[in-house]
C-alpha positions in Angstrom: 24.8 45.6 71.5 22.1 44.1 69.3 22.8 40.4 69.8 20.2 39.3 67.3 21.9 41.4 64.6 25.3 40.2 65.7 24.3 36.5 65.6 22.7 37.0 62.1 25.8 38.7 60.7 28.1 35.9 62.1 25.7 33.2 60.9 25.8 34.6 57.4 29.6 34.5 57.4 29.6 30.9 58.7 26.9 29.8 56.2 28.8 31.3 53.3 32.0 29.5 54.4 30.2 26.2 54.8 28.8 26.6 51.3 32.3 27.1 49.9 33.7 24.1 51.8 30.9 21.9 50.5 30.5 23.1 46.8 27.6 21.8 44.7 29.9 20.9 41.8 32.9 18.6 42.5 34.7 20.2 39.6 34.9 23.4 41.6 36.4 21.7 44.6 38.9 19.6 42.8 38.0 16.7 45.0 36.9 13.2 43.9 33.2 13.1 43.2 30.8 11.8 45.8 27.2 10.5 45.3 24.4 13.0 44.7 22.3 11.4 47.4 25.0 11.9 50.0 25.5 15.6 49.0 21.8 16.2 49.2 21.5 14.6 52.6 24.4 16.6 54.0 23.0 19.8 52.6 19.5 19.0 53.9 20.8 18.7 57.5 23.7 21.3 57.4 21.5 24.1 56.0 18.3 23.4 57.8 18.3 26.7 59.8 20.6 26.1 62.7 21.6 29.1 64.9 25.3 28.3 64.5 26.0 28.9 68.2 29.1 26.8 68.4 30.9 28.3 65.4 29.8 31.8 66.5 31.2 31.2 69.9 34.5 30.2 68.4 34.6 33.3 66.3 33.6 35.6 69.2 36.3 34.1 71.4 38.9 34.4 68.6 38.1 38.0 68.1 37.8 38.8 71.8 41.5 37.8 72.3 42.6 39.9 69.3 42.4 37.3 66.5 42.2 38.7 63.0 41.2 37.4 59.6 39.3 34.3 58.6 41.7 31.5 59.8 39.1 30.7 62.5 36.5 29.7 59.8 37.7 26.2 59.0 37.5 25.4 62.7 34.2 27.2 63.2 32.7 25.2 60.3 34.3 22.0 61.5 32.6 22.4 64.8 29.2 23.0 63.1 29.7 19.9 60.9 30.4 17.8 64.0 27.3 19.2 65.7 25.2 18.5 62.7 26.5 14.9 62.4 25.5 14.4 66.1 22.0 15.7 65.4 21.6 13.4 62.3 22.6 10.3 64.4 20.5 11.4 67.5 17.4 11.5 65.3 17.8 8.0 64.1 15.3 5.3 65.1 17.9 3.5 67.2 18.4 6.6 69.4 15.7 9.3 69.7 13.6 8.3 66.7 12.6 11.9 65.8 10.7 12.7 62.6 11.4 16.5 62.6 14.3 18.8 63.3 14.1 22.6 63.0 10.7 22.2 61.4 11.8 19.9 58.6 11.8 16.1 58.3 14.9 14.6 59.7 17.6 13.3 57.5 16.7 9.6 57.7 13.0 10.3 57.1 13.9 11.9 53.8 16.9 9.9 52.6 16.6 6.6 54.6 18.5 5.3 57.6 21.6 4.1 55.7 22.2 7.5 54.0 21.4 9.2 57.3 24.1 7.3 59.1 26.6 7.8 56.2 25.8 11.5 56.0 26.6 11.9 59.6 29.8 9.9 59.2 30.7 12.0 56.2 30.3 15.3 58.1 32.3 14.1 61.0 35.3 13.1 58.9 34.9 16.2 56.6 35.2 18.3 59.7 38.7 16.9 60.6 39.8 17.1 56.9 38.8 20.7 56.9 40.6 21.6 60.1 43.8 19.9 59.2 44.3 21.3 55.7 47.7 22.8 55.2 47.8 26.4 56.3 50.2 29.1 57.3 49.2 28.7 61.0 51.3 27.2 63.7 51.0 23.5 63.3 51.5 22.8 67.0 48.6 25.0 67.9 46.4 23.4 65.2 47.3 19.9 66.4 46.4 20.9 69.9 43.0 22.3 68.8 42.1 19.3 66.7 43.1 17.0 69.5 40.8 18.9 71.9 37.9 19.0 69.5 38.3 15.2 68.9 38.2 14.5 72.7 35.1 16.8 73.1 33.4 15.0 70.3 34.2 11.4 71.2 34.0 8.9 74.0 35.4 11.4 76.5 32.8 14.0 75.5 29.8 14.1 73.4 29.6 10.4 72.5 30.2 9.3 76.1 27.5 11.7 77.2 25.0 10.4 74.7 25.6 6.8 75.8 25.0 7.7 79.4 21.8 9.5 78.3 20.6 6.4 76.5 21.4 4.1 79.4 19.7 6.4 81.9 16.3 6.4 80.1 13.6 5.0 82.3 15.8 4.7 85.4 16.1 6.6 88.7 19.4 8.5 88.4 21.2 10.8 90.8 22.2 14.4 90.2 25.9 13.6 89.4 24.7 11.3 86.5 22.5 14.1 85.1 25.3 16.6 85.3 27.7 14.2 83.6 25.2 13.7 80.8 24.7 17.4 80.3 28.4 18.4 80.5 29.5 15.7 78.1 26.6 15.4 75.6 26.2 19.1 75.0 28.7 21.1 77.2 31.9 19.5 75.9 31.6 20.7 72.3 30.4 24.2 73.4 33.4 24.4 75.7 35.8 23.3 72.9 34.3 26.0 70.6 35.2 28.7 73.1 38.7 27.3 73.8 39.3 26.9 70.0 38.8 30.6 69.5 41.1 31.5 72.4 43.8 29.2 71.3 43.8 30.1 67.7 43.7 33.8 68.6 46.7 33.3 70.9 45.1 34.3 74.1 47.3 33.9 77.2 46.9 31.3 79.9 44.9 33.4 82.3 42.5 34.4 79.5 42.1 30.7 78.5 41.3 29.8 82.1 38.7 32.5 82.4 37.1 31.6 79.1 37.2 28.0 79.9 35.2 28.5 83.1 32.8 30.7 81.0 32.5 27.9 78.4 31.8 25.3 81.1 29.0 27.4 82.5 27.2 28.3 79.3 27.5 24.7 78.0 25.7 23.4 81.0 23.2 26.2 80.9 22.5 25.5 77.2 21.4 21.9 78.0 19.4 22.9 81.0 17.4 25.4 78.9 17.0 22.6 76.2 15.5 20.4 79.0 13.1 23.2 80.0 12.0 23.9 76.4 11.3 20.2 75.9 8.8 20.5 78.7 7.2 23.9 78.1 8.5 25.2 74.8 6.3 25.8 71.8 6.6 23.1 69.1 6.2 25.7 66.3 9.2 27.6 67.5 11.4 24.5 68.4 10.6 22.9 65.0 10.0 19.5 66.7 7.6 18.0 69.2 7.8 18.7 72.9 7.4 16.3 75.8 9.6 13.6 74.5 11.9 13.7 77.5 9.0 13.0 79.9 7.6 10.3 77.6 11.0 8.5 77.4 11.7 9.2 81.1 15.0 10.8 80.2 17.4 12.0 82.9 17.0 15.8 82.8 17.2 18.8 85.2 13.5 19.3 85.3 12.8 15.6 86.0 15.2 15.7 88.9 14.9 19.2 90.2 11.7 20.6 88.8 11.2 23.5 86.4 11.7 26.4 88.8 14.9 25.1 90.3 16.2 24.3 86.8 15.5 27.9 85.6 17.2 29.2 88.7 20.3 27.2 88.1 20.5 28.1 84.4 20.2 31.8 85.3 22.9 31.4 88.0 25.2 29.7 85.5 24.6 32.5 83.0 25.4 35.2 85.6 28.5 33.5 86.8 29.7 33.1 83.2 29.2 36.8 82.5 31.0 37.7 85.8 34.1 35.7 84.7 34.4 38.1 81.7 34.0 41.3 83.6 37.8 41.9 84.0 38.1 42.1 80.3 37.3 45.0 78.0 34.4 45.7 75.6 35.8 43.0 73.2 34.0 40.3 75.3 30.6 41.9 75.0 29.4 39.5 72.3 30.3 36.6 74.6 28.3 38.1 77.4 25.3 38.7 75.2 25.5 35.1 73.9 25.3 33.9 77.4 22.2 35.9 78.0 20.7 34.8 74.6 21.2 31.1 75.6 19.0 31.6 78.7 16.3 33.7 77.0 16.0 31.7 73.7 12.7 30.0 72.8 14.2 27.5 70.4 
């Protein structure tokens, strides 16, 4: 299959849904108005050219287990909102202090730190509002999914991993610490994206187990590749400066294992993830190709 075409088609679907969930005019949404500065800050970050890997993974997993229709979209968009909130906050001076993201000035550079913080807060809470709107779905399944996404986003997942990342800067850390940072800071939300699609698509327990192992592997591989790109990637493709991990003495795979071993491990994780899906039919082909894309990407 043409993975670039697939990713572009799914990205357009997700982008259109995000635009509908965050209308320009409050009269259209029927919601209480919110400040123009907040809307602009959210749109600046949410529509800055992201690949939409997390929502696309949720859609691909949903469709792979036989899910039909667009009921996955509120969850897919919620996952992207949570991811975008985390990027806004990561870029703040108190954390990574980055000036550019995806080739554009970061949210706080354009709108100020206060609005940047609040835009992130707004996206996080909007995500859960979106995922819990009344629907015709099974409320028990929805509650389970929202609970899992909350855990993956919070102190047991992404936030916990980010804290460990910050506290490890400039220190000698062991391999389990680096793996903890990677599997929580990045891997947890990617895994939750895959599992969300399976659960909402009513995949059986064995399928969920296999897809979970797949999600764990590609989540870790994704962050290893990010580490590698920070060392040898091209700034014009990444849309931000490179070398910051080395400058800040961050705990990364290349800093601990070297580039070649990091590449080998990322490839091994990708191949293992694909092998886990081999017992399934052609419906899992997009997930296999996404795993390959994660390893080969340049941004």
